[in-house]
Structures are given as structure tokens and as C-alpha cells.
N, C-alpha and C positions, 0 to 999 in steps of 0.2 A: 850625848846631854838630855836631861828629862827637860820635855817642851816646859814652857811657863805657862801659866794655867792665864797669866792676863789679860791676853789679847782675847780670848774666849771673853774674861769676867769684864772685859772692856764693852766686848759688843752687846754684851745683855745687859746693862747699863745705860749703854746710848741706846737701845730697843725700849726699855724701862722710861728714860727720861723723857724721852719721845711725847709721850701717852700723857693727855690732860688728867687731872684726878680723877674726873667724870666719864673717861673715856675708856668703854669695856676695850682691851687687845684684841687687834683684828688677827685673821693668822697668819697675815703678813710679818707681824710685831713678832707671832711668836714665834713660828720660822725663823727668821732673823734670829731671833736668840738664841735658838738651839743651834746654827750655824747652817741651816737647809734651807733648798728653794719651796716654796708651795706656789705651782703656775697652774698657768689655764690655758686652755685652747683658744683663741679671739680670733673674731671675727671680724673685721675694722669694721665691716660696714653698720654693725651694731652698735659702733659706740654713741651711735646717734639717739640711743633710750638711755635716758637720764638714771633710770634703774640698773640697766647693763654694764656704765660707764662706770658710776659709782661702786659697785661691785669691785671689779676688775682695778679702780683706781686703788682702794681701800685693800681689798685680800690677800691681793699675789704679789709675790717680788718676784716673778718669773713671767713670760708670756711665751706663747709658742703658736705659729701660725696654723691657724686648721688648716683651710686649704691655700693659704695666699702665697706659700712657695712651693708647690710641689708642681710636676712638670706640664700641665696643661693650663697651668695660671703664669707660668713664667717663659715657657717655649712653645704655644700654641699650633706655631706654623716654624719648620726648620729654620736656626737660625735666624728670627724674629722673635726677640726675647720683649716681655712684658712686663714691669716692673712696679707697676700704679700699687697694687695691693700691697704686694711683699714691703713696700718701702714703704706702706704708709704702716704696717705694722713697726717695720723698724724704727721710725718715725716716735711713734706712740710711746715706745717702749724707752731711747732715749731719753723723751721729755720726761719720761715718769721715773724714772732712777731704778727701771727693771731689766732682770738678765733678759737677753733673747737667746731662743731655743731654737733652730732651725728646723724644719721637716719638710720634705725629704727630699733628697736626692735622685733616687733611682728606688723606682715601685712601680708592680705592675699594672696596678689599679689609677687611674682617674692619668692615663697615658694615650696620650694625642695619636691618632691612629695612623698618624704616618710613621712615629716610629716602627711600631709593631711590623708593616710593610716593609722596611732595610732589609739586604741580606745581612751576613755576617761582617764581612768588612766595614759596611759603610754604619751599622747599629754600634758597632766598639767605636768606631770613630764619633757616632752622633752621642755616645754617651759620655765619653772623655770630655766633647766640646761640651756639652751640658753640666758636667761636676765643676768644670775648670770657668765656664763664665758665671754661673752662679755662684759659686761658691767664693768668685774673686767680687761681684759686684757685693758681697756682703761681708766682704771683709773685716772685721775690727769691730763690725757690729754684732758678729752672731758669737755664741760661747762655746757652743756645740754644734753638730748637725747631726741628722738619722740620718747616714750616708748611704745605707741598704735597708729595705723598708720589707719585712712579711718576705723572707729569699725563700722559708721551709714549710714543707707540707704539714696540712694538719693530720697527715696518717702516721706523721712521726720521725724518726731520724734521715726524711731522705729530703732531696732541694723540691721546691716547688716547680711546676712545671710556668715559664713564664717567656717571654718576647728573649729575655737576658740569661737565662738560662739555657733555653733550647737552642741559641745559636750560637753563644759564646763559649758554654760550658763553666765547670766549677771554679774557672778563673776570676771570672768577671766580678766578685766582691774584691780580690783582693786588688784586682785592677783599678776598680770604684774608689777603696779608702786612698791608695798610693795620688789617687790622681784630685782627692778629695786635698789630701796634707802638700801634696807641691802648690793648690791654690792657695789656700789659708793656713800654714804651719800654727798658727795660735790656736784654733780652733780644736775642740774636742773633737773624737771621730768615734760613733757610737752605730751599732747594729742593734736596730728596735723589731721586736714581734710580739705576737697576742700566745695565750695557752701556752706560757712558758713558764707561769708564775712557779707551777710544782716542778718537783723532779720529775721526769718522766723523759718519755723516747724525742720528744721536740725538741722542750731544754736541752738533753742532754747534749744533742746530735749540735745548734748553736755553741754548747759549752766546748765541744771537742773544736769548733770554729776556731774559737778564740782563744784555746787554748792553742792549737796551733798558730795562727797568725803570731803571737804572742812569741812563738820559738822560732817559726822563718823570719822575722823580723817586719810584717805587716804591721802598718801601722793602727792601732788600734785601741782607742782610750775608755770607752766605757759599753754598755750594753743596755737598753731601754728594754722592760716588762711592760706590756701595752694596759694588761689590768683589765680587760672591759669584762669584770664579771657579775655573777650570778647571786641571786639573794640566797644569805647561807653556804655561799660554797667558796669562802676565801681558804685557799688550800694553806694546810693545817703544816706543810713543811716551807713556808715563804719565805722565812728569816735565812732556814737552813739553803734554800736554793739560793737567795741572794748573795749569802756570804760564800757559797762555793765559789761563786764569780767572782768577788771581789778577792777571792783567793789566789786570784789568777793575777792579778795588779790591775783588774782593770774599775772603773768608776760603775756603779749601778744605779737605777735610777725608776719610779715608776713613772711612765710615761704619759697613759691614756686612762686613768684611774674612768670608772663609772660601775655601779653595781644596779642591774635591771632587776625590777620584778613584774610580775602577771598584775598588771594595772584593771583598777585602780589600787592604789597604795590606801593600806588602812593602816592604826598604830601600830599594832602588831608588828606588818612590816616595816614600817619607820623604825623602828625597835631594835627590829634584825638589822635593817641597811645601818642603823647606827652603831652598834658594836659591828659588821663587815669593816666600814670602813674605817675605826679604832683600828682595828686588827690588821692591817693595814700601816695607815703611819704608825703605829708601834714598832711592827718589823722592819720596817723603813727606819727608824731612828736605833732598833737594836744594829745595826750592819754598818760600821765606820763610815765607810766607803762608798753609801748609798745618800746619794746629791739631794734629792727631793722627790718629792710626789706632786704629778701635776693630773689634773680631772680635764675630761675631753668637754670641756663646756662649762658653762655659768647656770644656767637655767632648765630646768626640764620643758620648758618652751620652747626650745631651738635643741635640744639634743636628736641625735640621729637614730636612736636606734627602732621609738616607735615603727620607722618607714623603712627598716632591718629586720626586725623582730614586731609583728605584728601580735598588737596585743599585752607587748609589753614596754618597761618605760618606767617613769619616777627615778632615776637612776643618779643624780646630780644632787648637790650640795643647798640649791635652793630651785622652791618648785616651778611650776607658770608665773606664779604669781608674785617672781620675786621675795619669797620669804623663807627665811632661812627653815632648813627641815632640822630634824633631831640628829642629823648626821655632820651636821656644821658642827654642833655645839661636841659630838666625840671627836671629832677632829681639833679642835681650838681645845680641849682638854688631853687630848694625847698631848701636843704642842707642848702642854705645861701649861695650860688655861687653866683660871677657874672658876668654877660657875656660879653667876650674880647669886647675890640674895634672895629668897620668894618666898610672897606672902605665905608659908605655910607653918602646919607641923605634922611632925608624926611621930606617933605613939606607935612602939614595938612591945609585943608580947609573947609570951610561948605558955597556952594555956595547959598543952600535956606533953610530956615527953615518955618513950620507951627506948629500950636498950638499941632500936633499930631507926625510929622516927622520933615525928613530933607535928603539933601541930601549930602554928603560927597566924597573927594578927596583926595586923598595922590599919591604924585608925589615921587618915589625914584629916586636918581642919584646917580651912580654908582662912585664913589669918589676914586677909587681904580686903579690897575694898572692891572689887570688883568678880563676878561669877566666874568660875569656869566653865566651859564648854566642854570641857574633855581634860582628863589626866593621865598621865603617864608616871608611874614611880617605878623610878631604879633603886637599890643598892646592892652588895657585894657581899658575898659570904666568904671568911677568909680559913675553913676551917674544912672545907670541901662539902659543905651540908648541901645538896639539890633538891630542889623544889620539886615534887612530883604531884602534885596536882592543887588545883587554886578554883579558888569560889570569887565570884563579883569580879571578876576579873579575866584578861587574858595572858598568861604567861607567855615567855621568852627568856631561856638560860642556857645561853650559850656554854658559860664556862662559870666561872664566881657570880657573874654580873648578871641580875634576876632582875626583869624590866615585866612591870605589870600595868597593861590598860585598862580603863574604862570598859566595862560591858556594853550593849545598846543603852541601856535603862539607867543607868548611873552615872553616868560623867557630868550632867550637871551639879554642879556645887557652890550655892552662895554664899556669900562673903559671912562668915561666921558657922557656913554648915561645915559638918562631917560626912565623910563617908568608910565603911570599913569593908576589911577585904581577907580574904585568909585563905590559907592552905595546908597541903601535908606535904613534908617534905623530910629525908633520909639525913642520917647524920653517923660519926662513928669516932670516937674519941673525946673531942671536946663539943661541943655547941653554942659559940660566944656569937653575941649578937651582932647586927650589923651597927656599925658606929655612923654612918653618913648616908643621908637618904635624897634624893632630889626629887621633884616634880615637873614634869614638864622641861626639866634638861635644868632646872636650877635649885639651890642649896635649899631646904627647907629646916625649920629648929625641929632639933631633937629631944624627946621627954622621954 
């Protein structure tokens, strides 16, 4: 029997009605309307910062403990469990009505030294005891667990050398999943890893493990794709890769998304980052079993990246001053949001055209009452046109979407002022004009 659309429509209507007429939709409301999670890695101590807490309160419908449920936080000394930080995250999730995603039960990093010192027999007992105790403590609160994290080597389709792999052998992952299922039958059980976003040796090794577990009856419900990505390097086969895992009968999700760049950032990098975030969210939405997207942190102020990759950072949706970046609006629009009206006007024209190319011009007018200190124009071509050269602006065009950012000398535009930029582009077949333009991620009047 075909499923009725009414539950989905009711969810969308409820999300829309929850907003006041003047309130812009949040990422949480947009994601809820689409039936997916939009999550964030939460550090409970930072909830004392008003800006941090306000963003987490309003913008996300799922939280994952950044560090509070890892082994060194929950069992720093053997059989002496500590719940303070993990309980703080669980309490926050419950009090705000957010889903709680558990991270992580077995991982070779942030592992107390006493674990690595055990022999095989003692290590197996300690691993199973840790899984059982932690999963039981949070039973009924955690919807899903990253049971095993980063089990495969960066070199491809082989297991990573860890105390668990080296002493317990290949079977430790299945043992971990079986113990987690026994401790909390209601939680979904996931394997989580990085550099598996594209179809390649490492992702195929994880794929084969999941396939074998499903055939053998080992309990596994989901696969997490961390997606610690580099600017401009979102895999073109991300959607296809998510889909092949989903076809095994498991859920998939993006679990730790951030997109780093060489710092300092600039308008062109931020425009590319926005396009990258949009691509990731769009890929998830295109796969029915993709449960959602989680970013690994709120603000660039606290990102882990500069400490691990010196000279890189600016990877999240809010900058160090808690200001939303273009990537924030890109995620909102990918989820179905509409950019708010902007005090601007865009006039597009083609001054000359030949059999394979044309020259175009866009004139922007600041129709507001506040001067622009910088501008970023975005529009999409619908017939495959590609800009090959621009002047008076910095160009990024990863696909149909073109983003042109002010040059160093023409970013300031006073109220009533104008700025013109031009470009050469290629075309074939037809050359329709773009129909919608945004400046600084807000819609312009088109003339």
C-alpha cells in the first residue's frame, strides 16, 4: 500500500506554524520540515557563553557530545566511571527536545593508557565491560551510537593498527556491536570513519564489512561519514557512495562535517565553502536513508582544525565572532529556505555574443540605506554557460552557480550607488539570462 503523504505534510505545516511571521526559519526548523537531523558537536562547558548556547538552542535538532562520552571522559580509571559531562549533554538534549547521538564507545584515540597496557584477555573483558556500562547508563536517552570509530587504515582497505585490532583481531568489531545491542536494544548502532566519503579503497573496505555483517546477522544499523573536508574537494561521487551503503539496508549520515581552508579566509574562499556545504547537504537529501548532517562544532573560535592542521581553519558555519558565514545561508537554502529580500537591484545584460561565447555585464545598485563594505554576487546559469574570465570581481564557478566577489578596490558601495562587473563566458545551444540574483546571500530585485 502506498504510504500516505499526510504525516510528512503535517510535519512541514507544524514546522512552519511554529515560526512567527517575522522570524526567519532556523536550520533546525528547515531540517525538521525535511524529516532529517541537523546536528552539532556540543561541548557542554561552552553553554555558559550566551552566543554559543543561543545558536545551539535555535539552529540544531540533534546534538552529539564532542568529547564527553569518549573513553577517557567516561572511564579514565578502570571500573571507575565518570558521568558528569556526558550527563550534562544528555540533560541539555532532553530539556531542549533535541535528539542525542552517542559518540563513541570504541576508539583508539583519547584512550586511557591503562587500556593499551592490558593483555588480550583483559582487554576483551575491559572493552565489553566499557560498552555495556556506558550504553546501559545512557539507555533510553541516546538514539544512536558510534560503536566503533575509525577502524580502517588511511592506506586503504586494511584494518587500522590499534590495541583492539592488534590484540583481539578482526572479530573485535562484531563483538563490540553485539555488546552494544545487548546493552541497549533500542539504540541504532553505527560504524563511523573519515575519508570514506568517496568511492575508493577505504570506503569499499567499510562497505564490505557492513555487507558481511548484514549477511551474518551482526547488528549494524548505520554508517557515519565524518566528512572532514578540504575546500573545493567535495567528492563528486558522494551521493552515489551514500546510496550504495543505503542499498545494503543501513542508514547513512554525515557525522562530523567541516570544510577547512588555508587561512585567512577571503570572499572567494567563503563562496567556495558555501558551495561545498550546499553540495554535501544536497547529496544527503537525495538519498532516502540519509538521516542528516552534523557539523563538528559551532564556531571557528573553537574548531579543532588549526591545532591539527597549522595554517588552516575557518571550517564551520559561524566565524570566530559568532557571525553566520555564507555557508550558513547555503545550508539553509539547500534545506529549502529562501533568502530574505535584500536592498539591492541587479541588471544583467549581454553586450556581445558569438558562436561559442559572449560578454556579459551585471550592474548592482545599493537600494538600501546602509553602505556595503563588500559584496558577493551569486546567480545560476540554466543552459551550461561557463564564465571563463571576469573583471572587477573575483570569480568562483564550481558548476551552474557563479559567485563573483568584489575586487580589493570596489567593495564599498554607498546607498544609491552602483558597481558594474563584466565577464566573458562560453555557451552552446541557447544562452538564457539568469533569473535570480543574490548579493551577500540575500535576494535582489532583478531588472
